[in-house]
NUTI-717499 format. One record per residue (C-alpha): residue in three letters; x, y, z. Coordinates in steps of 0.02 Angstrom, whole numbers, plus 50000, padded with zeros to 5 digits. Layout:
NUTI-717499
ALAXYZ;...
This chain:
NUTI-717499
MET500005000050000;ARG501435011850039;SER502075010449860;PHE500365015349789;TRP500265031249894;HIS502065035549855;LYS501705034249668;ALA500055043749684;LEU500925057849777;LEU502305058549647;VAL501045059249503;ALA500055073049592;ALA501645083149618;VAL502165081649436;VAL500435086349372;GLY500355101349490;PHE502085107049438;ALA501685105449252;ALA500065115349274;GLY500995129049366;CYS502295130449228;GLY501055133449088;LYS500995150449006;SER499585161349063;SER498625168948921;SER497915182949028;VAL498325200148959;GLU497945209549120;GLY499415219949179;ASN500335218749014;THR500675230848871;TYR500725224748692;GLU501485234348547;ALA501545233948358;PRO503215233548268;GLY504065250448286;GLY502935254948432;VAL501695263848319;MET500245256148417;THR500145249948597;VAL498775242648705;ALA499035243148893;PHE497855230948981;GLN497505236249159;SER496535228149300;GLY494655229549311;GLY494395227449124;LYS495165244349080;ALA496445247448942;VAL497285261848853;THR497615261048666;THR498925272648594;ILE499125275648408;GLY500475288248370;PRO500245302948489;THR498415299148529;SER497885288748680;THR496115282348702;PRO495355274648858;CYS494565257648824;THR493745243048908;TYR494045224548878;THR493445207348924;GLN494415191348902;THR493655174248878;GLY494985161148852;LYS496065166848707;THR494825179848644;ILE494935198048699;SER493515209848658;LEU494205227648658;ALA493025242648653;CYS493735260148626;ALA492515274648603;ASN491365268748462;ASP492545255248397;LYS492545237048448;MET493835224048400;ASP494145205948445;LEU495945200648472;THR496585182848485;VAL498015177048597;ASN499185166848486;ASP500145151748549;ASP501735162348559;GLY500855175048672;SER500665188448538;LEU498975196048494;ALA498165195248324;GLY496795206748264;PRO495365201748151;PRO495935195847977;GLN494985209947890;GLY495525223248015;PHE496945235748018;ALA497705229948183;PRO499475223348165;ARG500175208648265;LEU500515214748442;THR501895207548550;LYS502095209048737;LYS503175224048779;LYS504705219648880;THR504845229149043;
């Protein structure tokens, strides 16, 4: 019986460790930018964000469900997708470039 519990504990520890090592796809608290920094989106807590294009910043709101982020700025709404590499992709027909997490 001791061997069974030892193995069960080992399996539980490995599974817990693997789950803890996975990448989080949450955007909260991160800033993403387009190549050259021409556009940034800073995702804040409480579903708030700030989008900056050139010299203009706009307050926004967002919700995230899994890998889909719904971003609403003024009268514009856009869905972004979290890619496997952690970058964000805009809608295929949209103008939004690929956004990568800004290094701090």
